[in-house]
C-alpha positions as CSV (number, residue, x, y, z in Angstrom):
1,M,0.0,0.0,0.0
2,K,1.7,3.2,-1.2
3,H,1.3,6.7,0.3
4,R,2.8,9.9,-0.9
5,R,3.4,11.6,2.4
6,P,5.9,10.3,5.0
7,R,4.5,8.3,7.9
8,H,6.7,9.6,10.6
9,R,4.1,10.6,13.2
10,R,3.4,7.3,14.9
11,R,1.5,8.1,18.0
12,T,1.9,5.5,20.7
13,I,0.8,6.0,24.2
14,A,2.5,3.5,26.7
15,R,1.5,2.9,30.3
16,A,-1.3,5.3,30.4
17,V,0.3,8.0,28.3
18,G,4.0,7.7,29.1
19,T,4.9,9.9,26.1
20,A,4.7,13.6,26.1
21,G,3.1,16.1,23.7
22,A,-0.4,16.7,22.6
23,L,-2.4,14.1,20.7
24,A,-4.8,14.9,18.0
25,V,-7.4,12.7,16.4
26,A,-6.6,13.2,12.7
27,L,-9.3,15.4,11.2
28,G,-11.9,14.0,13.5
29,A,-13.1,10.5,12.7
30,G,-12.4,10.3,9.1
31,M,-13.6,13.8,8.4
32,T,-12.4,15.2,5.1
33,P,-10.3,18.5,5.2
34,A,-13.3,20.3,3.9
35,M,-15.5,18.9,6.6
36,A,-12.9,19.8,9.2
37,A,-12.8,23.3,8.0
38,G,-16.6,23.5,8.0
39,K,-16.9,23.6,4.3
40,A,-19.7,21.7,2.5
41,S,-18.8,19.2,-0.2
42,T,-19.6,20.2,-3.8
43,Q,-19.4,16.7,-5.1
44,P,-22.6,15.6,-6.9
45,A,-24.9,12.9,-5.5
46,A,-24.1,9.3,-6.3
47,T,-25.7,8.5,-9.6
48,G,-22.9,6.2,-10.9
49,F,-20.1,4.2,-9.4
50,S,-16.7,5.8,-8.9
51,P,-14.6,2.9,-7.4
52,D,-12.0,5.0,-5.7
53,E,-13.6,8.4,-5.2
54,P,-16.4,8.2,-2.6
55,D,-19.4,10.5,-2.8
56,R,-18.4,12.5,0.3
57,N,-21.7,14.4,0.2
58,A,-23.8,11.3,0.7
59,P,-25.0,10.8,4.3
60,W,-23.8,7.2,4.2
61,A,-20.3,8.0,3.0
62,P,-17.5,6.5,5.3
63,E,-16.3,10.0,6.1
64,N,-19.4,10.3,8.1
65,D,-19.0,7.2,10.2
66,E,-18.8,9.2,13.3
67,G,-20.6,12.3,12.1
68,A,-19.6,15.4,14.0
69,L,-18.9,13.4,17.1
70,H,-15.2,13.0,17.0
71,H,-13.8,16.5,16.6
72,K,-11.8,17.2,19.8
73,A,-8.1,17.2,20.1
74,V,-7.0,14.9,22.9
75,H,-4.5,16.1,25.4
76,P,-2.5,13.5,27.4
77,E,-3.9,14.9,30.6
78,A,-7.3,13.6,29.6
79,L,-6.0,10.1,29.7
80,R,-4.2,10.0,33.0
81,S,-7.0,8.2,34.8
82,G,-9.1,5.5,33.3
83,R,-11.1,5.3,36.5
84,T,-14.8,6.2,36.5
85,D,-16.8,8.3,38.9
86,T,-20.2,6.9,39.9
87,S,-21.5,10.5,40.2
88,G,-21.2,10.9,36.4
89,L,-23.6,9.8,33.7
90,Q,-23.9,6.0,33.6
91,L,-24.5,4.8,30.0
92,N,-26.6,1.6,29.5
93,M,-26.7,-0.6,26.4
94,P,-29.5,-2.8,25.1
95,A,-29.6,-6.3,26.5
96,P,-29.2,-9.4,24.3
97,T,-32.5,-11.0,23.3
98,G,-31.3,-14.6,22.6
99,P,-31.8,-17.6,25.0
100,Y,-28.1,-17.9,26.0
101,S,-25.8,-16.1,28.4
102,V,-22.8,-14.5,26.8
103,G,-19.1,-15.0,27.3
104,M,-16.3,-12.8,26.0
105,V,-12.5,-12.9,25.7
106,G,-10.1,-10.4,24.0
107,L,-7.1,-11.6,22.1
108,H,-3.9,-9.9,20.9
109,L,-2.9,-11.2,17.5
110,V,0.4,-10.6,15.6
111,D,0.7,-11.2,11.9
112,K,4.4,-11.7,11.3
113,S,3.9,-12.2,7.6
114,R,2.8,-8.6,7.1
115,T,4.2,-5.2,8.0
116,D,1.8,-2.5,9.3
117,P,1.1,-0.2,6.3
118,Y,0.2,2.7,8.5
119,V,3.5,3.1,10.5
120,P,7.1,3.5,9.4
121,G,9.6,0.7,9.4
122,S,9.0,-3.1,9.4
123,T,6.6,-3.4,12.3
124,S,4.5,-6.5,12.2
125,R,0.8,-6.0,11.8
126,E,-0.9,-6.3,15.2
127,L,-4.6,-6.6,15.9
128,M,-7.0,-6.8,18.9
129,V,-10.1,-8.8,18.6
130,S,-13.0,-9.8,20.9
131,L,-14.7,-13.1,20.8
132,W,-18.4,-13.2,21.9
133,Y,-20.0,-16.6,22.4
134,P,-22.9,-18.4,24.2
135,A,-21.8,-19.3,27.7
136,T,-23.0,-21.7,30.4
137,S,-22.3,-20.5,34.0
138,T,-21.3,-16.9,34.2
139,S,-21.0,-16.8,38.0
140,G,-17.6,-15.4,39.0
141,H,-16.9,-14.0,35.6
142,Y,-17.1,-10.2,35.5
143,Q,-18.9,-8.3,32.7
144,A,-16.5,-6.9,30.2
145,P,-16.5,-3.1,29.8
146,W,-17.7,-1.7,26.5
147,M,-14.1,-0.5,26.0
148,P,-11.0,-0.9,28.2
149,S,-10.2,2.0,30.5
150,I,-7.4,3.8,28.6
151,S,-8.9,3.5,25.1
152,G,-12.3,4.4,26.7
153,A,-10.8,7.6,28.2
154,H,-9.4,8.5,24.8
155,F,-12.7,7.7,23.1
156,L,-14.5,10.0,25.5
157,A,-11.9,12.7,25.2
158,T,-12.4,12.9,21.5
159,R,-16.0,13.8,22.3
160,G,-15.0,16.4,24.8
161,L,-16.0,14.2,27.7
162,S,-14.1,12.5,30.5
163,P,-14.5,9.3,32.6
164,Q,-15.5,11.5,35.5
165,E,-18.5,12.8,33.5
166,V,-19.5,9.6,31.7
167,T,-19.2,6.0,32.7
168,L,-19.1,3.7,29.7
169,P,-21.4,0.7,30.1
170,R,-20.7,-2.9,31.0
171,T,-21.5,-5.4,28.3
172,A,-23.4,-8.6,28.6
173,G,-20.2,-10.5,27.9
174,H,-18.8,-12.3,30.9
175,V,-15.0,-12.6,30.6
176,L,-13.7,-16.1,30.2
177,A,-17.0,-17.7,31.0
178,P,-17.0,-21.3,29.8
179,V,-18.4,-21.9,26.3
180,N,-21.8,-23.6,26.1
181,T,-20.5,-26.9,24.7
182,H,-24.0,-28.4,24.6
183,L,-24.5,-26.4,21.4
184,G,-21.7,-28.2,19.6
185,K,-19.6,-26.3,17.1
186,L,-20.7,-22.7,16.6
187,P,-21.1,-20.9,13.4
188,V,-18.6,-18.0,13.2
189,L,-19.4,-14.3,12.4
190,L,-16.7,-11.7,11.8
191,Y,-17.4,-8.0,12.3
192,S,-15.6,-5.0,10.7
193,T,-16.5,-1.5,11.8
194,G,-16.7,1.9,10.2
195,L,-13.8,4.1,9.1
196,H,-11.7,5.2,12.1
197,S,-14.2,3.5,14.3
198,D,-13.6,0.9,17.0
199,R,-14.7,-2.7,17.2
200,A,-16.7,-1.7,20.3
201,M,-19.1,0.0,17.9
202,G,-20.6,-3.4,17.0
203,T,-21.0,-4.6,20.5
204,A,-24.8,-4.5,20.8
205,L,-25.2,-6.6,17.6
206,A,-22.2,-8.9,18.5
207,Q,-23.5,-9.8,22.0
208,D,-27.0,-10.3,20.7
209,L,-25.9,-12.7,18.0
210,A,-23.8,-14.5,20.5
211,S,-26.8,-14.9,22.7
212,R,-28.5,-16.7,19.8
213,G,-25.7,-19.3,19.5
214,Y,-23.0,-17.6,17.3
215,L,-19.3,-17.1,17.9
216,V,-18.9,-13.5,16.9
217,V,-15.4,-12.0,16.4
218,T,-15.2,-8.2,16.4
219,V,-12.0,-6.9,14.8
220,D,-10.1,-3.6,15.4
221,H,-8.2,-2.5,12.3
222,T,-5.2,-0.9,14.0
223,H,-4.1,2.6,13.0
224,D,-7.3,2.9,11.0
225,A,-9.3,2.7,14.3
226,N,-9.2,5.9,16.4
227,E,-8.0,4.0,19.5
228,V,-6.9,0.4,20.2
229,Q,-5.7,-0.7,23.6
230,F,-3.1,-3.5,23.6
231,P,-1.6,-5.5,26.5
232,G,0.6,-3.4,28.8
233,N,-1.7,-0.4,28.6
234,R,-0.3,0.5,25.2
235,L,-2.7,2.6,23.1
236,E,-2.4,2.9,19.4
237,V,-4.4,5.6,17.6
238,N,-5.3,6.5,14.0
239,T,-2.2,7.1,11.9
240,M,-3.8,6.6,8.5
241,P,-2.4,9.2,6.0
242,A,-4.9,11.7,4.8
243,G,-6.2,11.0,1.4
244,A,-5.5,7.2,1.5
245,H,-7.6,5.4,-1.2
246,S,-10.6,3.6,0.2
247,S,-9.8,0.6,-2.0
248,D,-6.3,0.4,-0.4
249,T,-7.8,0.6,3.1
250,L,-10.3,-2.1,2.2
251,N,-7.5,-4.3,1.0
252,V,-5.7,-3.9,4.4
253,R,-8.9,-4.8,6.2
254,A,-9.5,-7.9,4.0
255,H,-6.1,-9.2,4.8
256,D,-6.7,-8.5,8.5
257,I,-9.9,-10.6,8.3
258,R,-8.1,-13.5,6.5
259,F,-5.4,-13.4,9.1
260,V,-8.1,-13.6,11.9
261,I,-9.7,-16.5,10.3
262,N,-6.4,-18.3,10.2
263,Q,-6.0,-17.7,13.9
264,L,-9.5,-19.1,14.5
265,S,-8.3,-22.2,12.8
266,T,-5.4,-22.4,15.2
267,I,-7.8,-22.2,18.1
268,S,-10.0,-24.9,16.6
269,N,-6.9,-27.1,16.5
270,G,-6.3,-26.6,20.2
271,G,-3.7,-23.8,19.9
272,N,-3.5,-20.4,21.4
273,P,-2.6,-17.7,18.8
274,D,-2.1,-14.9,21.3
275,P,1.7,-14.4,21.9
276,G,1.0,-13.8,25.6
277,H,-0.7,-17.2,25.8
278,P,-3.5,-16.0,28.1
279,T,-6.1,-18.4,29.4
280,L,-8.8,-19.2,26.9
281,P,-12.4,-19.9,27.8
282,S,-13.1,-23.5,28.6
283,G,-14.6,-25.3,25.6
284,L,-13.5,-22.7,23.0
285,S,-11.3,-24.9,20.8
286,G,-14.1,-27.4,20.2
287,A,-16.7,-24.7,19.5
288,V,-15.1,-23.1,16.4
289,D,-16.8,-24.3,13.2
290,M,-14.4,-23.4,10.4
291,S,-16.9,-24.8,7.9
292,R,-19.6,-22.1,8.7
293,I,-18.2,-18.6,8.6
294,G,-20.1,-15.4,7.8
295,M,-19.2,-11.7,8.0
296,F,-21.0,-8.5,8.6
297,G,-19.8,-4.9,8.8
298,W,-21.0,-1.3,9.1
299,S,-20.2,1.4,6.6
300,L,-16.6,1.0,5.4
301,G,-16.7,-2.3,7.3
302,G,-19.7,-3.3,5.2
303,A,-17.7,-2.6,2.1
304,A,-14.9,-4.7,3.6
305,V,-17.2,-7.7,3.7
306,D,-17.3,-7.9,-0.1
307,T,-13.6,-7.3,-0.4
308,S,-12.9,-10.0,2.2
309,M,-15.2,-12.5,0.5
310,Q,-13.4,-12.0,-2.8
311,L,-10.1,-12.6,-1.0
312,D,-11.1,-15.5,1.2
313,K,-13.6,-18.1,0.0
314,R,-14.0,-19.5,3.5
315,I,-16.5,-16.7,4.2
316,A,-19.7,-18.3,3.1
317,A,-22.1,-15.4,3.5
318,G,-21.9,-11.6,4.0
319,A,-24.0,-8.7,5.1
320,D,-23.3,-5.0,4.5
321,L,-24.9,-2.5,7.0
322,D,-25.3,0.7,5.0
323,G,-21.7,0.7,3.6
324,Q,-20.7,2.2,0.2
325,F,-18.4,0.0,-1.9
326,F,-15.1,0.9,-3.4
327,G,-12.4,-0.6,-5.6
328,S,-12.7,-3.4,-8.0
329,A,-14.4,-5.9,-5.7
330,P,-18.0,-4.9,-6.4
331,S,-17.4,-5.4,-10.2
332,K,-16.4,-9.0,-9.6
333,D,-18.9,-11.8,-9.6
334,L,-19.7,-13.2,-6.1
335,D,-21.4,-16.6,-5.9
336,R,-22.1,-16.6,-2.2
337,P,-25.1,-15.2,-0.3
338,F,-25.1,-11.5,0.4
339,M,-27.4,-9.1,2.3
340,L,-27.6,-5.4,1.7
341,F,-29.1,-3.7,4.7
342,S,-29.5,0.1,4.4
343,S,-30.8,3.1,6.3
344,G,-34.0,4.9,5.3
345,T,-32.4,7.2,2.7
346,H,-29.9,4.8,1.2
347,N,-30.3,1.9,-1.2
348,R,-29.2,0.8,-4.6
349,N,-31.4,3.4,-6.3
350,N,-29.1,6.2,-5.2
351,D,-25.8,4.4,-4.7
352,G,-24.2,3.3,-7.9
353,S,-21.7,1.0,-6.0
354,W,-24.7,-0.9,-4.7
355,R,-26.2,-1.3,-8.1
356,T,-22.8,-2.5,-9.4
357,L,-22.5,-5.1,-6.7
358,W,-26.1,-6.2,-7.0
359,S,-25.6,-7.1,-10.7
360,H,-22.6,-9.2,-9.8
361,L,-24.2,-11.2,-7.0
362,K,-24.7,-14.7,-8.4
363,G,-25.9,-16.4,-5.2
364,Y,-28.8,-15.7,-2.9
365,R,-29.2,-11.9,-2.5
366,V,-31.5,-9.7,-0.5
367,D,-31.8,-5.9,-0.2
368,I,-33.7,-4.5,2.7
369,Q,-34.1,-1.0,4.1
370,L,-34.6,0.2,7.7
371,H,-37.0,3.2,7.6
372,G,-36.5,5.8,10.3
373,A,-32.8,4.9,10.6
374,A,-29.8,6.9,9.5
375,H,-26.2,5.9,8.8
376,L,-25.1,6.0,12.4
377,S,-28.1,3.9,13.5
378,F,-26.1,0.7,12.5
379,S,-23.5,1.4,15.2
380,D,-23.5,1.6,19.0
381,N,-23.7,5.3,18.5
382,E,-27.4,4.6,18.0
383,W,-28.1,3.9,21.7
384,M,-25.1,5.8,23.2
385,V,-25.3,9.3,21.8
386,P,-28.9,10.0,22.8
387,Q,-28.0,9.3,26.4
388,E,-25.1,11.7,26.1
389,A,-27.0,14.3,24.1
390,A,-27.2,16.9,26.9
391,L,-23.4,16.7,27.6
392,L,-22.6,16.9,23.9
393,G,-24.9,19.8,23.4
394,L,-27.0,18.0,20.8
395,S,-30.7,19.0,20.3
396,Q,-33.5,16.6,19.5
397,A,-33.4,17.9,16.0
398,Q,-29.7,17.2,15.7
399,L,-30.2,13.7,17.1
400,Q,-32.9,13.0,14.5
401,Q,-30.7,14.3,11.7
402,Q,-27.8,12.0,12.7
403,F,-29.8,9.0,13.9
404,G,-33.2,9.2,12.3
405,T,-36.5,8.8,14.2
406,I,-36.4,5.1,15.1
407,D,-36.2,4.2,18.8
408,P,-32.6,3.1,19.6
409,D,-33.6,-0.2,21.2
410,R,-35.9,-1.0,18.4
411,A,-33.2,-0.3,15.8
412,V,-30.9,-2.8,17.5
413,K,-33.6,-5.4,17.8
414,V,-34.7,-5.1,14.1
415,Q,-31.1,-5.3,12.9
416,S,-30.3,-8.3,15.2
417,D,-33.5,-10.1,14.1
418,Y,-32.8,-9.7,10.3
419,L,-29.1,-10.4,10.6
420,A,-29.9,-13.6,12.6
421,A,-32.5,-14.6,10.0
422,F,-30.0,-14.2,7.2
423,F,-27.2,-16.1,8.8
424,D,-29.5,-18.7,10.3
425,Q,-30.7,-19.4,6.7
426,E,-27.2,-19.4,5.1
427,L,-25.1,-21.0,7.9
428,R,-27.6,-23.1,9.8
429,H,-30.0,-23.9,6.9
430,Q,-32.9,-22.7,9.0
431,H,-35.3,-20.8,6.8
432,S,-36.9,-17.6,8.2
433,T,-40.1,-16.1,6.8
434,L,-38.6,-12.7,7.6
435,L,-36.6,-12.9,4.4
436,D,-39.7,-13.8,2.2
437,G,-41.0,-10.2,2.2
438,P,-42.7,-7.5,4.3
439,D,-43.7,-8.6,7.8
440,K,-46.4,-6.8,9.8
441,R,-44.3,-7.3,12.9
442,Y,-41.5,-5.2,11.3
443,P,-43.2,-2.3,9.6
444,E,-39.9,-0.4,9.5
445,I,-38.5,-2.9,7.0
446,S,-39.1,-2.8,3.3
447,F,-37.6,-4.9,0.5
448,V,-35.9,-3.2,-2.4
449,R,-36.9,-5.2,-5.5
């Protein structure tokens, strides 16, 4: 992956910010220079397909993956304490709806076969992932935080908040709880998030699908993500060069996903791919079904699903949550099942990249639209930001502009139900009538024919 500007500003924070100097989140979360300067884009609406030049004016463009939320410079002082204060606002997230308790474990993975394209030198590509799965007894296993303390403090600081003002929620995932082995081998789902977003942004969907019997792996794409906390309290932030081609970024993500699948194979064979060799949940090695792998992603992560499926045929089914496509992948035939799942103002009628992909989908295909939802509705921002609105200075009108009119809990439930229906059909061979057409129980969903 080639970039024209030097990559000499690697920003690493060790041991709760051991380095000095101010940190800045580059141009907000993927904001373009024009957006950062407060200038409106003059690019025309998407009527065709430009594989490398996104329609930055479109509300579903990856540059808008965090909207106007990440726009604050982060000073190291903001990260000195990851502790929370119970007098601040306690955020709460939607509970899983499936029949099973949820376990969780985080893993550090190192790909020695690749160098990191976003930092100088010959540093091996490193990733952090979270595994979410159905668990048996959760007693004695604490609930994982939505984000670790140091990366969580950085995340809040980019929003102009602190851990003393806002306490990030606990998830439903109980760390290292034993896997529910009565379910046998579990179908695997991989998750890729939005541009400069974190794997935590898919937590509500991940833990819900895990409660339905899936092994869900959420992936942080290091130095594309705004913040990733590694063992030893090391924090890596976004160092992606400005103007990097979206197709190049997707190629990096696709190779990340292929590497993660390889590490899952190691686990299924009884190994431990984490170089620190931490304890793995009891029953995990026997629960990974390498013959049933699916993938879903939001925004740029949704585009990464198609690119990853072109690279790795082990991914048997894919779902794109409101993500515009880039590069050559959508122009290539894909013979495996694919779901397009869009917000209320986005579908293949106004996104040329979706029309291109649709014409090349040779397997089962379905295109559904979630009315009342906006681009950010497919991330954990959907339930989080309304709770923080007063602290962020967001009015009700601004919330509706960024998140639509759908109730946050309802948005998560509808997305979970339709994703489960799709992957149940393709990975478990369990047909769901939800995919047959409109359902009066889900008036928010329409089918794009």
